[in-house]
C-alpha positions in Angstrom: -16.4 -10.2 -6.9 -15.0 -7.7 -4.8 -11.0 -6.9 -4.4 -10.9 -6.8 -0.4 -13.2 -7.7 2.0 -13.3 -7.6 5.9 -16.2 -8.5 7.6 -16.3 -7.5 11.3 -12.1 -7.3 11.9 -11.4 -7.3 15.0 -8.1 -7.2 17.6 -7.5 -6.2 21.0 -4.9 -5.7 23.4 -5.5 -6.7 26.4 -8.6 -4.0 27.5 -7.9 -1.9 24.4 -10.0 -2.5 21.3 -7.8 -1.1 18.6 -9.9 -3.2 15.7 -13.6 -2.7 16.6 -15.8 -4.3 14.3 -14.7 -3.6 11.4 -15.7 -3.9 7.7 -14.5 -3.0 4.4 -15.5 -3.5 0.7 -13.1 -2.4 -1.9 -14.0 -3.4 -5.7 -11.7 -4.2 -8.6 -9.4 -1.0 -10.1 -10.8 1.0 -7.4 -8.5 3.4 -5.2 -9.9 3.2 -1.6 -8.4 5.6 1.1 -8.1 4.8 4.7 -8.1 8.3 7.0 -8.5 8.9 10.9 -6.5 10.9 13.8 -3.4 9.6 15.3 -4.3 6.6 17.4 -7.6 5.5 15.1 -6.2 1.8 14.6 -4.9 2.7 11.0 -1.8 0.8 11.5 -3.1 -2.6 13.2 -5.7 -2.0 10.0 -2.8 -2.2 7.3 -1.1 -5.1 9.7 -4.1 -7.3 9.4 -4.9 -6.9 5.6 -1.3 -7.7 4.9 -1.2 -10.5 7.2 1.7 -9.3 9.6 -0.8 -9.3 12.2 -3.6 -11.6 13.1 -7.0 -10.6 13.6 -9.2 -12.3 16.9 -12.2 -12.0 15.1 -13.9 -11.4 11.6 -12.3 -12.2 8.2 -10.1 -11.2 5.3 -11.3 -12.0 1.6 -9.1 -11.7 -0.9 -10.4 -12.3 -4.7 -12.6 -13.9 -2.9 -10.8 -16.3 -1.2 -10.4 -16.6 2.7 -7.1 -15.5 3.6 -7.3 -14.4 7.4 -5.0 -17.2 8.0 -2.7 -16.2 5.9 1.1 -15.5 6.8 2.7 -12.2 4.6 4.2 -14.0 1.9 1.4 -16.9 1.0 -0.8 -13.5 0.7 1.9 -11.5 -1.5 2.1 -15.0 -3.7 -1.6 -13.9 -3.8 -1.2 -11.0 -5.1 -1.8 -8.6 -2.2 1.2 -7.1 -1.6 2.1 -4.1 0.7 4.8 -1.0 0.6 6.2 1.9 2.3 6.4 0.4 5.6 10.0 -0.6 6.1 12.3 0.2 3.8 14.2 -3.1 2.4 16.6 -1.3 -0.3 20.2 -3.1 -0.3 22.2 0.0 -0.9 25.0 -1.3 -2.3 23.0 -2.9 -5.2 22.2 -1.2 -8.3 18.7 0.5 -8.5 17.7 -1.9 -11.1 19.2 -5.1 -9.4 16.8 -4.3 -6.2 13.7 -4.1 -7.7 15.1 -7.6 -10.0 15.6 -9.1 -6.5 11.9 -8.0 -5.5 10.5 -9.6 -8.9 12.6 -12.8 -8.0 11.4 -13.0 -4.5 8.0 -12.6 -5.6 8.1 -16.5 -7.8 8.1 -19.5 -5.9 11.4 -21.6 -6.6 12.7 -18.5 -8.3 16.5 -18.1 -6.2 19.3 -19.2 -8.3 22.2 -17.8 -6.6 24.7 -19.8 -9.0 23.4 -17.5 -11.5 23.8 -13.6 -11.9 20.4 -11.9 -10.4 20.2 -9.9 -13.8 20.5 -13.4 -15.8 16.6 -13.8 -14.8 15.0 -13.1 -18.3 11.7 -12.6 -16.5 12.2 -10.6 -13.7 14.7 -8.4 -14.9 11.5 -7.4 -18.0 9.2 -7.6 -14.7 12.1 -4.8 -12.8 12.5 -2.6 -16.5 8.6 -2.4 -16.4 8.1 -1.2 -12.8 11.6 1.1 -12.9 9.9 2.9 -16.2 6.2 2.9 -14.2 7.7 4.9 -11.5 10.2 7.4 -13.3 13.3 5.9 -12.5 14.6 4.1 -15.5 17.1 6.3 -16.2 18.5 5.5 -12.7 18.3 1.8 -13.2 22.5 1.4 -12.6 22.6 3.6 -10.3 23.6 2.1 -6.6 20.8 2.3 -4.4 22.1 3.6 -1.8 22.8 7.3 -3.9 19.2 8.1 -4.1 17.1 10.8 -2.4 15.0 10.3 -0.1 11.7 11.3 -2.8 14.0 8.5 -5.1 14.0 5.8 -2.3 10.2 5.9 -2.1 9.5 5.6 -5.8 12.0 2.7 -5.7 10.2 1.2 -2.9 6.9 1.1 -4.9 8.9 0.0 -8.0 10.1 -2.9 -5.8 6.4 -4.1 -5.0 4.9 -3.6 -8.7 7.8 -5.6 -10.0 6.4 -8.2 -7.7 3.7 -8.3 -10.3 1.0 -7.5 -7.3 -3.0 -7.1 -8.7 -3.6 -5.4 -5.2 -1.1 -2.8 -3.3 -1.8 -1.9 0.2 0.3 1.5 0.1 1.2 2.9 3.9 1.7 6.4 3.8 3.5 7.1 0.9 4.3 10.4 1.2 5.2 10.6 4.5 8.4 12.7 5.2 8.6 14.2 1.7 8.9 17.7 0.7 5.9 19.4 -1.1 7.8 18.9 -4.7 8.4 14.8 -3.8 4.8 14.3 -2.7 3.5 15.9 -5.6 6.0 13.1 -8.1 4.1 10.4 -6.2 0.8 11.4 -6.3 1.2 11.9 -10.6 2.8 8.8 -10.2 -0.1 7.0 -8.1 -2.8 8.8 -10.8 -1.0 6.8 -13.4 -0.8 3.5 -11.7 -4.8 3.9 -10.7 -7.7 1.4 -12.9 -4.1 -0.7 -13.7 -4.0 -1.9 -10.1 -6.5 -1.9 -6.6 -5.0 0.3 -4.3 -5.9 1.1 -0.4 -3.9 3.5 0.7 -3.5 5.2 4.4 -2.3 8.6 4.4 -2.0 11.7 6.5 -1.7 14.5 3.4 -6.0 15.3 3.2 -4.7 17.0 -0.4 -3.2 13.6 -1.9 -6.3 11.3 0.0 -9.0 13.9 -2.2 -6.8 13.7 -5.2 -6.1 10.4 -5.7 -9.0 8.4 -3.9 -12.6 7.0 -5.7 -13.9 6.6 -2.0 -12.2 7.4 1.4 -12.9 5.5 4.9 -12.8 7.3 8.1 -11.4 5.2 11.0 -12.0 6.2 14.9 -10.7 4.6 17.5 -10.8 1.3 15.6 -14.0 2.0 14.0 -15.0 3.0 10.5 -17.3 5.8 11.4 -17.9 6.3 7.8 -17.1 5.6 4.0 -18.0 7.7 1.1 -16.8 9.7 -1.5 -14.3 12.6 -1.4 -17.3 14.7 -1.9 -19.4 12.8 0.7 -16.4 13.0 3.6 -16.2 16.7 2.8 -19.4 17.4 3.8 -20.0 14.8 6.4 -20.1 16.6 9.9 -19.2 14.5 12.4 -16.2 13.9 9.9 -15.4 17.4 9.8 -15.6 17.7 13.5 -14.0 15.0 14.4 -11.6 14.9 11.7 -11.1 17.3 8.6 -11.8 20.6 11.0 -12.9 23.7 8.9 -9.9 24.2 7.0 -11.4 21.5 3.9 -14.3 24.1 3.9 
């Protein structure tokens, strides 16, 4: 069974066709990257996968179930979670409290406002595991507002992991990072490969080729080609439209 499938996914804004008959089939444990030039429709696509945007046509199936009509929170409860879109960190809370809050938010009826946040043992355990996976265990008691940019992005990922996802939608995790920060996130995602099924939208081609099992190239809302990194590198149309000659 596929982890995530789309069939003929379509989205229009007036006369503009932004997602044009997109069909994807992502296997369990796969890290699948989506690349494409600016305006290709990558953000619109990931918005439809996460449930933030309803398609005008087609379907989204997650773990065999049709989730096309489900809103964000219901997809999240099924384990389909998005990270690296809008920073939702509470700066006055500690790193651990932020991750624990994310773990609580993923569980229906988990809120207990009359109890201290960290007293929920299940949520705290999930948070601590996520922080360790993201290299932030030593920063657990640090106020989130004191983190540097790269560490904030790591915390965002840790908050997603604390919610115990089955599938991660990662939206440009390396955006705005220094080379050193990007290298740290690439190393982290390599550690997570296989443990989670991941769809990665990313402009950093070094990261994409280092991480992806397969890559789909999106151009004008359509999937031009899907293949392994080597197949993408050697595809003449992909090179002409997007990659250029610098990757040869």
